[in-house]
C-alpha positions as CSV (number, residue, x, y, z in Angstrom):
1,M,-57.9,-86.1,54.7
2,M,-60.3,-86.0,51.8
3,I,-60.3,-89.5,50.1
4,N,-60.1,-90.1,46.8
5,E,-63.6,-91.7,45.9
6,Q,-62.1,-93.7,43.0
7,A,-59.2,-95.1,45.4
8,L,-61.8,-95.6,47.9
9,A,-64.7,-97.4,45.3
10,I,-61.2,-99.8,44.3
11,L,-60.4,-100.8,47.8
12,K,-63.1,-101.3,50.1
13,D,-64.1,-104.8,49.3
14,K,-59.9,-105.9,48.9
15,I,-59.4,-105.0,52.8
16,Q,-60.3,-107.5,55.0
17,P,-60.6,-107.2,58.9
18,V,-58.8,-110.5,60.5
19,Y,-59.7,-110.8,64.2
20,T,-57.5,-112.3,66.9
21,K,-57.5,-111.8,70.7
22,D,-56.6,-108.5,71.0
23,Q,-55.9,-107.2,67.4
24,V,-57.1,-106.9,63.9
25,Q,-55.3,-107.8,61.0
26,F,-56.3,-105.5,57.9
27,L,-55.1,-107.9,55.2
28,V,-55.3,-106.2,51.2
29,G,-55.1,-108.5,48.2
30,P,-54.9,-109.9,46.3
31,V,-52.4,-108.2,43.9
32,K,-51.2,-110.2,40.7
33,L,-47.7,-110.7,40.9
34,P,-46.0,-112.0,38.3
35,V,-42.6,-113.5,39.4
36,N,-39.2,-114.6,37.8
37,L,-38.6,-117.8,39.4
38,D,-35.6,-119.4,37.8
39,G,-36.3,-118.3,34.6
40,E,-39.7,-118.7,34.0
41,T,-42.3,-115.8,34.8
42,V,-44.8,-117.5,37.2
43,T,-47.7,-115.7,38.9
44,F,-48.6,-115.5,42.3
45,Q,-51.3,-113.6,44.7
46,W,-49.9,-111.5,47.0
47,Y,-51.3,-110.4,50.3
48,N,-50.2,-107.9,53.0
49,W,-51.4,-106.7,56.2
50,L,-51.3,-104.4,59.1
51,T,-51.6,-104.9,62.7
52,L,-53.8,-103.1,64.5
53,G,-55.0,-102.7,68.4
54,K,-58.8,-103.6,69.0
55,H,-58.5,-100.4,71.2
56,E,-57.3,-98.1,68.4
57,L,-60.8,-99.1,66.4
58,E,-63.1,-98.5,69.1
59,G,-66.1,-96.7,67.9
60,I,-65.6,-97.9,64.3
61,R,-68.1,-100.0,62.7
62,E,-66.7,-102.9,60.3
63,D,-68.4,-101.6,57.0
64,E,-66.4,-98.1,57.7
65,M,-62.7,-99.9,58.6
66,A,-61.4,-99.5,55.1
67,E,-62.5,-96.1,54.8
68,H,-61.0,-95.3,58.2
69,I,-57.7,-97.2,57.2
70,I,-57.4,-95.2,53.9
71,A,-57.6,-92.3,55.6
72,K,-55.2,-92.8,58.1
73,L,-52.4,-93.8,55.8
74,P,-50.4,-90.5,55.0
75,T,-49.7,-90.1,58.7
76,M,-49.3,-93.5,59.5
77,S,-45.4,-93.4,58.7
78,L,-45.8,-97.3,57.9
79,A,-42.3,-97.3,56.0
80,E,-40.5,-96.1,59.0
81,G,-40.8,-99.3,60.7
82,Q,-37.4,-100.7,59.2
83,Q,-33.9,-99.8,59.5
84,S,-31.7,-99.4,56.3
85,S,-28.3,-100.7,55.6
86,V,-25.3,-100.4,53.3
87,L,-23.1,-103.2,51.6
88,V,-19.7,-102.4,50.8
89,Y,-17.3,-104.2,48.5
90,G,-13.1,-103.9,48.0
91,D,-11.5,-100.9,49.6
92,F,-14.0,-98.6,49.7
93,E,-12.9,-95.6,51.8
94,H,-9.4,-95.8,49.8
95,A,-10.0,-96.8,46.3
96,D,-9.7,-94.0,43.3
97,D,-13.3,-94.9,42.1
98,A,-16.1,-96.4,43.3
99,L,-19.5,-96.9,42.3
100,I,-22.6,-96.6,45.1
101,R,-26.4,-97.5,44.5
102,M,-29.0,-95.7,46.7
103,H,-31.4,-98.1,46.4
104,S,-34.8,-97.8,47.9
105,I,-36.4,-101.2,49.3
106,C,-38.9,-103.3,47.3
107,H,-40.3,-105.9,48.9
108,T,-42.0,-107.6,46.1
109,G,-39.2,-107.0,43.5
110,D,-36.0,-107.5,45.5
111,I,-37.4,-110.6,47.9
112,F,-40.1,-112.3,45.5
113,G,-38.5,-111.0,41.8
114,S,-41.6,-109.2,40.8
115,K,-41.8,-108.5,37.3
116,R,-43.9,-105.4,38.1
117,C,-41.3,-103.4,38.6
118,D,-37.5,-103.5,37.4
119,C,-36.0,-103.0,41.4
120,G,-35.0,-106.5,41.9
121,Y,-32.9,-106.2,38.5
122,Q,-31.5,-102.5,39.5
123,L,-30.3,-104.2,43.2
124,H,-28.6,-107.3,41.5
125,Q,-27.3,-105.2,38.7
126,S,-25.9,-102.8,40.7
127,M,-24.0,-105.4,42.9
128,R,-22.6,-107.1,39.5
129,M,-21.2,-103.9,38.3
130,I,-19.7,-102.7,41.4
131,V,-17.9,-106.1,41.9
132,E,-16.6,-105.4,38.2
133,R,-15.2,-101.7,39.3
134,G,-13.6,-103.0,42.2
135,A,-15.1,-101.0,44.8
136,G,-18.4,-99.6,46.0
137,A,-21.3,-99.9,48.2
138,V,-25.0,-100.7,47.8
139,F,-27.1,-98.3,50.0
140,Y,-30.3,-100.3,51.1
141,L,-33.0,-97.5,52.6
142,A,-35.5,-99.5,54.2
143,N,-37.8,-96.5,54.4
144,H,-38.4,-95.7,51.0
145,E,-40.6,-98.5,50.4
146,G,-43.4,-97.6,47.3
147,R,-41.2,-94.7,46.9
148,G,-41.8,-93.7,50.7
149,I,-45.6,-94.8,51.2
150,G,-45.0,-98.1,52.7
151,L,-45.6,-101.8,52.1
152,F,-49.0,-101.6,53.0
153,S,-49.9,-98.8,51.3
154,K,-48.2,-99.7,48.3
155,S,-50.2,-103.1,48.2
156,M,-53.2,-100.9,48.0
157,A,-51.4,-98.3,45.3
158,Y,-51.0,-101.8,42.9
159,L,-54.7,-102.5,43.2
160,L,-55.1,-99.0,42.1
161,Q,-52.9,-99.7,39.1
162,E,-54.4,-102.5,38.3
163,E,-57.5,-100.7,37.5
164,G,-55.6,-98.8,35.2
165,M,-53.9,-96.0,37.1
166,D,-50.5,-95.5,37.0
167,T,-47.8,-94.9,39.6
168,V,-47.6,-91.5,40.2
169,E,-51.6,-91.2,40.1
170,A,-51.9,-94.3,42.6
171,N,-49.8,-92.4,45.3
172,L,-51.7,-89.4,44.9
173,A,-55.1,-91.4,45.0
174,L,-54.3,-92.7,48.4
175,G,-53.1,-89.1,50.1
176,F,-49.3,-89.3,49.6
177,A,-46.7,-87.2,47.3
178,D,-45.6,-89.2,44.0
179,D,-42.2,-89.2,45.6
180,S,-41.6,-88.7,49.5
181,R,-38.0,-90.3,49.8
182,N,-35.4,-88.4,51.7
183,Y,-31.5,-89.2,50.9
184,D,-30.1,-87.3,53.9
185,A,-29.5,-90.5,56.2
186,A,-27.7,-92.2,53.6
187,I,-25.8,-89.7,52.5
188,G,-24.8,-88.8,55.7
189,V,-23.1,-92.6,56.1
190,L,-21.4,-92.5,53.0
191,A,-19.3,-89.2,53.9
192,H,-18.5,-91.3,57.2
193,L,-17.7,-94.1,54.9
194,R,-15.9,-92.7,52.2
195,Q,-14.6,-88.8,51.4
196,R,-13.3,-89.4,47.9
197,P,-15.3,-89.4,44.7
198,V,-18.1,-91.7,43.8
199,T,-19.9,-92.2,40.8
200,L,-23.7,-92.8,41.1
201,I,-25.7,-95.8,39.6
202,T,-29.2,-94.0,38.9
203,N,-31.8,-92.9,36.6
204,N,-33.3,-90.3,39.2
205,P,-32.6,-86.9,38.9
206,K,-33.8,-86.3,42.7
207,K,-31.0,-88.8,43.5
208,L,-28.4,-86.7,41.4
209,A,-29.8,-83.5,42.9
210,A,-29.8,-84.5,46.7
211,M,-26.2,-86.3,46.3
212,K,-24.7,-82.7,44.9
213,E,-26.8,-80.7,47.3
214,S,-25.3,-82.3,50.2
215,G,-21.7,-81.1,48.8
216,M,-20.6,-84.9,48.3
217,N,-17.8,-85.6,46.6
218,L,-19.5,-86.9,43.5
219,S,-18.1,-87.7,39.8
220,G,-20.5,-88.8,37.8
221,R,-23.6,-91.0,37.1
222,V,-23.9,-94.7,35.8
223,P,-27.5,-95.4,34.2
224,L,-29.4,-98.7,35.0
225,W,-32.2,-99.5,32.7
226,G,-32.8,-103.0,31.9
227,D,-35.3,-105.9,32.0
228,V,-38.4,-104.5,30.8
229,S,-41.1,-106.9,30.1
230,E,-45.0,-106.6,29.2
231,F,-45.4,-106.4,33.2
232,N,-43.2,-103.3,34.2
233,L,-43.6,-101.3,30.7
234,K,-46.0,-98.9,31.7
235,Y,-44.2,-98.4,35.1
236,L,-41.0,-98.0,33.5
237,Q,-42.6,-95.0,30.8
238,T,-44.3,-93.1,33.9
239,K,-40.9,-93.1,35.4
240,V,-39.6,-91.4,32.4
241,Q,-42.8,-89.8,31.2
242,R,-43.8,-88.5,34.5
243,S,-41.5,-88.8,37.1
244,G,-38.4,-87.3,35.0
245,H,-36.0,-90.1,35.1
246,L,-32.8,-89.7,32.8
247,A,-32.9,-92.1,29.6
248,A,-30.0,-94.1,28.8
249,Q,-28.1,-92.6,25.8
250,E,-27.5,-94.3,22.4
251,G,-24.4,-96.6,22.4
252,E,-24.3,-97.6,26.2
253,G,-24.2,-101.2,25.8
254,R,-27.3,-103.4,26.7
255,Q,-28.9,-100.0,28.2
256,L,-32.5,-99.0,27.5
257,S,-33.1,-95.7,25.2
258,L,-36.3,-93.7,25.6
259,A,-37.4,-94.4,22.4
260,E,-37.0,-98.3,23.3
261,L,-38.8,-97.8,26.9
262,I,-42.0,-95.9,25.0
263,L,-42.5,-98.6,22.4
264,E,-45.3,-100.9,23.3
265,D,-44.3,-103.9,21.8
266,H,-40.9,-104.0,23.5
267,V,-41.1,-106.3,25.6
268,S,-39.2,-109.9,26.8
C-alpha cells in the first residue's frame, strides 16, 4: 500500500512501542476526547493500543515501526475481533409496528460519552424511541467501529482530524474506504427474529439501501439528529455534505434540518 505522506508525518510521533516479554503494545495518542459527564463537558486524553508478537516484527527497526503499522492497517481486519448483539424490546416478533436501529459500535461515544460524534446520543435516543413505541430492537454491530476500520485505526483517524482532515479524508488517508460497513449478518438475524414490517431509525441512505436490497419488509424511516455541539459540528456536516446522510425535514419536532447542521454558530 502507498502510504499517505501527510498522515505518516502526523502519526509517526504519536505511535509508541511499549515492550513486554514476548509482545509489543503499539500505543497511539493522546487524542483529545471531550466527554459528557453528568451534563458537563470534560476533556479527557484517550489512548489506544494494539498488541503484536515480537516475532511479527522481526527485521523491522524501531524507527520504521510506525510506518509498518500504518501500511498494514487496511489488511489487518481489526474490526473483526468483536461480536455483535441485538437488544430487543416488547413483543418484537408479533407487534404490528416495530422500530429498529442498526447501530455501529462506537467505543468513544457509546462508552465514554465522547462529544466528537453523536453516536452515544443516537444509541440511547433509539432505545428511548423503541420503548415509547412499545416494540423494537437495537442491533449493536461490533465490527463497524470507525465505519469499519477498527478502534486502533480510528484513533489514528482522530489524530488526522485534529490536524484538519474530516472523517472521510482521514479514513481515505489511512488506506480505507470512506465507509466499509456491511449489514448482511444483522439483516439475517433480523429476518430470523421478525417477519412483519419494521421502521428503521437512521439518517444513512446506505442502511436503507441494504434493507431494501435484502428484501426485508421495511415500512419506513425515522430520522435521528441531535446533540450538536462545537465538538461534533464538522463531523455532522461531513455526514450530510460528503457521506450523503439524509437531513431532517421541517416540522420533525426537535430534529435538526440541514440548514441548522451547516450553521457554524449552531452549537450547544
